[in-house]
N, C-alpha and C positions, 0 to 999 in steps of 0.2 A: 492478893496473889500469894503472899507469904504464908497465910493461913492455909491456903489450899495445898501448897507444897508440903507443909508440915503434916497435914492429914493424909497425904499420899505416901510419903517416905517413912513408913512406920518400921519398927524393928522386924515385924512379921514379913513385910515386903522385902526388906534387905536380906534377912536370913533365908527366906525362900528363894530369892533371886540367886544368892550365892550357891545354894544347893543345885539349882537348875544349871548354873554356869559350869559347875564341876561335872555334873551328869552328862551334859551335852558336849563338853570339850572331849571327853573320852568316846562318847557314842559316835560323834561325827568323824572320828579318825579311822573307822574300820575299813573304809574303802582303800586307804593307803596300804593295807596289808594284803590286798587282793593278789597282787603280782608276787611279792616275796614268798608268801605261803605256797602259792601254786607252783612257783619255780623250785622250791626246796623239795617238795614231795612229788612233783610231776602230776598234780591233780588237774583234771579238767576245770575250767572256770566255774562250771555248775556246782562243784562240790563245796567250795568256800561260799559261793553265793547261797546255796541251800542252808548253810550254817547261819549266815546273817539273816536269811529269810525266816528261819525257825526262831531266831532271836527276836525278830520283829513280831512274829505271831505270839510268842510267849509274853512279850511286853504287852500286847493287846489283850490277851486273856487275863494277864495279871492285873491290868489296870482297874477294872471294876472290883476285883477281889480286894486289892489294897485300898481302894476308895471306901468300900464297905467296912474293911478292917479299921480304917481311920475313923469312920463315923461311929463305930461300935466301941472301940477300945482307946481311941486317941491317935492323932496323927503321928506322934513321935514313934509309936511302935511300928507303924508302916515304914517310916523312914529308916529306922534302925535295922529292921529286918531286911529292907531293900538294899541298904548299903553293904551289909555283910554278904548277902547273896551275890551282889554285883562284884564285890571284891573277890570272893571265893571263886566265882565263875571265871573271871579273867585270869586269875593265877593258875587254876587247874587247866584252863585252855592252853597255857604255855607248855603243858606236858602232853598234849594230844598229838598223836602221830598218825592217826587215820581219820578219815572224814566222819565216820559214824560217831566216834568219841567226841570230836569237836562239835558236831551238830547237837549231840545230847547235852553237852556242857553249855551251849548257847541258850538252852532253856533256862538255866540258872541265871545267866547274864540278863536275859530278857525280863525275868521276874524282878531282878535287882533294879533294872532301869525303871520298871513300873513303880516300885516302891519309893523311888527318889525322883520321879518324873512329874510330868504335867498334871496327871489326874489327881495326885495327892496334893502337890504343892499349890496348884491353882485353886483348889477347893479351900485350902487354908487361907490363902491370900484373899479370895473372894469373900469368905465369911468375915474376915477382919476389916475389909474396905467398906467405906460408906457407899450408899447407892449412887451418889453423884460421881464418885471417883473409881468405882469398881472396874469399869471397862478400861480406863487408863492404867490402873494398877495391874490388871491382867496383861495389858500390852507391855508394860515395863518388865514384868516377870518373864514374859515370853522373849523379850529382847535380851534378857540375861542369858537365856539358853543360846541365843545366837552369838552372844559375846564369847561364850565358851567355844563355839564352833570356829571363831576367828583364829584361835591359836591351837585347837585340838589337832587338826590334820597336819599343819606345819610342824607342831611339836613331835608328832609321830614320825614324820619324814626326817626330821633332824636326828631323833634318837636312833633311827634305823641306820644312820651313817656309822654310829659307834657301837651299837648293840644289835644282837640278833632280835628277830621279831618276838621270840619267846621272852627275852629279858624285858622288852618294852611292855609286853602284856603284864608281867609281874610288877613293873614300876607303876603301871596304870592301876593295877589291883590295889596297891598301897595308897595311891593318890585318892581313890574314890572314898576312902574312909574319912577324908577331910570333911565330908558332908556333915559328919556327926558333931563337929565343932560349932555348927550354926544352929543346932537344936534349941539352945536356950533362948534364942531370939524369937522363936515361934510361939513362946508361951507354953502353958500347960497342955494345950491341946485336948482338954477334957471334953468328952462327947456330951451332948445334951442328955438330960435325964428323961425318963419315960414320960414324966408329966408334961414335958415341953413338946413332945411329939404329938401332933394332931392327926397325923396320917402315917400308917406303917410304910416301911420301905416296899413291901410286897404290893401294897395298893398303888403306890406311886409308880412302880415299874409296870404294873398292869395298865395304868392310864397312859404311860409313855408309849408302850409298845402297841397300843391301839389308837394312838394319835398319828394321823398321816403326816403332820408337820414334823414330829420327832423322827419318824421313820425316814422322811426325806432328808433331814439333817444327817441322820445315820448313813444313808446311802451316799450323800454328797461328799462326806468326809473320806470316802474310800479313795477317790482320785488324789486327794492331797497326800495320803500315805504312799500311794503308788509312785507319784512323781518324786517326792522327797527321798524315799528310801532308795529308789533306783539311782538317783543322782548321787546320794551319799555313798552308796556301795560301789557304783560302777563308773561314775564320772571321772575320777582320777585315772583309772585304767583306760577309759575311752579316750581321754585327752592324750595320755602317754602314747597310745597306738595310732590314733587317727588325726592328731593335730599336725599342722605343718611346722617346719622348724622355727626356732626362735632366733631372730636376727642377733648376731654377736654384739653389735654396737647399739642395740635398741634400749628402750626404757626398761623392759623386763630384765634384760641382762644387767643393766645398771643397778637393779634392785636385788641382784644375786640369783635371779630365776633364769638359769641357763639351759635347763633340760625340760622336756615335756613332762617328765615325772614330777619335777618340782612345780611346774605350772599346774598339774592336776591337784596337788595338795593346796597350792595357793588359791585355786578356784573355789575349793570348799571354804577356805578362809574368807575370800571375797564375798561369797554368798552370805556367810554369817555376819560379816561387817555391814553389808547393805541392809540386812534384815534387822539390825539394831534399830535403825531409823524406821524401817518399814513396819515392824511390829508395834512400836510406840505410836506411830502415826495411825495405824489401824485401830489401836485402842482408843486414841483421841477421837477418831471419826465415829467409833461405836457409841460414844456419848451423845452424838449429835444427829446421826443419820440412821436409817433403817438398816439393821445388820444383814438381813437376807440379801438386800440389793448390793451392799458392799461385798459380800461373799461372792455373789454372782459376777460382779465386776472383776474381782481378783482372779477367779478361775478363767474368765474370758481372756484377761491379759496374759495369764500363764500359757493358755492355749496358743495365742498368737506368738508369744516369745519362743515357745518350743518349736512351732512350725517354721518360723523364720530361721532359727538357728540351724535346723537340720537340712533346710533347703539350700543354705549357703555353704561355701567351702569352709571347713573348720580350720581356723587360723588362730594364732595367739590373740590377735585383736578381737575376733569374734567370741573367743572363750571368755575374755575379760568382760566384754559388753554383756554377753548373756549372763554371766555370773552376777554382775551388778543388778541387772534387771530382774532376774529370777530371785536374787537375794532380797530385793525390796518387797517381793510377794511371798517369800518363803514360808515364814510362820505367821504371816499377817492373818491367816485364817484362824489361828488358835484363840486369840483373845475374843474374836468375834463369835466363834462357834461356842466356846465355853461361856461367854457372856450371854449368848442367846439361850443356852440351856438353863442358866441361872435365872434369867428373866422369865422364862416360860414356866419353870418348875420350882423356883425358889432355891434357897441356899442349903437347907437341911440335908438333902441327899445329893447335892451337886457333885460330890466326888464320885458317887456310884453312877449317876445318870450320865455325866460326862465320860466316865470310864467306859460305859457301853458304847457311846458314840466313838470314843477313841479306839475301841476294838475294831470298828469298821475301818478306821484309818490304818490300823495295823494289819488287817486282812489285805488291804491294798498294798501295804509295805511288803508283806510276804510275797505277793504276786509280782510286784515290781522287781524285787531283788532276785527271786528265783527265776522268773521269766527272762530277766536280763542275762543270767548265766546260761540258761538253756538255749536261748536264741543265739547267743554269742558262739557257743560250741557248734550250733547247727549251721550258722551262716557266716561266721567269721567276723561279724561286726555287730553294732548295736542299733542299726538304723530302724529295723522293723519294730523292735520293742520300744524305741523312742516314739514312733508314730502311734503305738497303742496308748502311750502316756498323753499324747496330744488329744486323742479321742476321748479318753476318760475325763480329761479336763473340761472339754466341751460339755460332756454329760453333766458334770457337777455344776457348771454355770447355769444350765437350764433347770435342774431339779430344785435349786434353791428358790426360784421365782414364785412357786405356789405356796411356800411356807407361810403359815399364819403366825405372824410375829406378835403374840399377845400372851399374857399369863394364862396358863391352862387351869381352868377352874377345878379345885379339888372336889372329890366326891364327898357327899355328906357322911359324917361319922355317926354311926349308930349310937343312940343313947344307952 
C-alpha cells in the first residue's frame, strides 16, 4: 500500500494539482459577479452572460492549441503563456465599462484558462503516471480543481464586501500568477523527439475524427459543459432570486449564511467540496470498471438530480442537498473521459486529443451560459433553460453506451 501511494503522489501530480486548484478557484467565482456588474452598469443579464459564454468558448478553442503547443515545445511554455494571458485578461476586464469590451477581453481570459487548465495539466500528469495508477492520478488532479472551487466563490463574495468588483478582478489577476511557482515540480516538460514519434499528429487526428467512438465521446462531453457552466455562472444569481428565505435560527444562519446571496456563493463551494471525493472516487472506479458505463451512469444521475430539484420548491435545504449531490457528480466525468481518450489513443498526443473533446465541453459551456442569460431576460427566471440541461444530460447518458472502449489500432506507417 505504501509503495502504491509513493508512486501516485509524485512531484508532477502535486505541482499539477496546485495549478489546477488556483485556476479553478478563480474560474468558479465568476457567477458571483453576475449581479454586481449588472447592477452597476444596468446591463441585461444576457450581456455579462455572453462575456462568460465567450470565455468558455475561447477556453475550448484554446485547449487543443495549448495541448499541441505543449507536445511540440514543452508543457512549461503552455502554462507560462496561459498564466500571463489569464492574469492580463482579468486585470484589463476591471477597466471595461461596456459589454463589447468585456466580452472581447474574456477571450484572453478563456485562452489563459486553457493554458493552465485540464487539457495541459492532465496530459502532463497522465504521461507521468504509471498505467496502473493513471486513472486515480487523473481523479486526484481533477479533485484539486474542485478544491479550488470550494473557496473561490466564497472568497469573491467576501472580497466584494470590502472592495469593488473591479478591485477583486485585479486581486485575482495577481493571484493567478502563483501558478508559475509550481512549474519546477513538473520537470523539464521536454517533448518527445521525432525519432520517438511513430505516427504523426495529423494521422492520429484523422483516425480519431473518423472513429465513431471518439465522436460519441466528443458529443457526450457537450452536456457536461452545458450543465457545469450554467450552474457556475447562473446558480448563485438563481438562488439569490428564487430561493426561499433562510431561517434566522437555523443551521445555515449559525454558519454565517444569512442571505440568499451568501447561500449562492456557498452552493458553488459545496459543489466543489463534494466533488473532491466524487472525482477521486470516479478515478478509482475507472481503474476497475468500464469507463463508458461509469460515464453513462454519472449523466443519468445528473439528469435525475436536475429534474427533481426544479420540480420541487427551491428552499435553502433543497439547495444544499442538490449542491452536494451534483457536486459528487460534478467533475467525475473528467478523469473518466480523459482516461478513456488516453486508453484508446495513447499518451503521446493526449493533450491535443483530449483538447478537442474538451472543445465540445466548452461549446456546451457557451450555450449553457449564454442561453441562461437570454432566457432569463425573456422569461424572468431560469426554469426553461434548466430543463434544457436535464435533456442534454439524458442525451449524454445514452450516447456513451455504444462507445467501443478498446485501444484504437494505429495505421501502418509507410517504410
